C-alpha positions, 0 to 999 in steps of 0.5 A: 500500500502506498500509505504515507507517513509524516516522515514521508512528508518531512523528507519530501521535496516535491509534494502534491496536495490533492482533494475535492473542490473546497477541501482546502488544498491551497491552504494546505499547500501554503502551510506545507511550503512554509513549514518545509521551506519549499516553493508553492504553486497554486495551479489555478493561477497558472490556468486562469487568465483575467476575466475567468478565461481558461488558458489553452492546454498548451499554455497550461502544459508550458506552465505546469510541466516545468514545475513537475520537472523541478527539484522542489515544489508544493502544488495545490492540485493538478488537473486530470490531464497532468495526473500521470506526470505528477505521479512520476514526479512527486515524492509524496501526495497529501490527500484531503479526503474529507466528507462531502459536507465538510468540503461543500461547507468550506466551499460555500463559505469561501465563495460567499466571503469572496463575493462579499469582499470582492477578494481577488483570486487567480490573476485578478479574477473575482467571484460574483453571485452570477458566477456562483449560480451559473451552471458551470460554477465552482459549486456545481463543479464540486458536485460533478467532480467530488466522487471521481476525485475522492475515488482517485485519491483512494486508488492512489493510496491503495497502489503500492507502485505509486508515491506515498499518499498521506490520506487525511480524513478530517480537518483535525488530521490536517491540523495534526500533520501541520503541527507535527511539522512545526 
């Protein structure tokens, strides 16, 4: 089994955070980067242009693949088409395998806060009520992708041929991991 440990995370120079939309991947990536002295990349910053225009696959590849080929990084996710590259590049995966209620509640709170405060996200974009209610919104994406992302994490965790996966079932587990890295 590719069950990872705190020691795997401590030794890692190339870390992938993975989880469902709203689980806290970016927050975890930043916290890991701070504790381990590793550069952090938030993938949405590489994939979205101003005006919520998704960059082309070639542009995304040109941004993400060199990071995956690097010596040290923490990525807050990878898009599905980069899974294989990530699995051959990373030292450890930190999976946020939370119940849907946890990640959905976090996502709704975050989206509401961003709408209210007009907080800038990925390249100056802002979330709006119209975007939050759209048929392709981040909340709709949560429902569309939750099961497949969760199954993917668990599959990786069970595959001994892959890098170690530290699967965290609750936010308290994430807090404990970060506290042990202090």
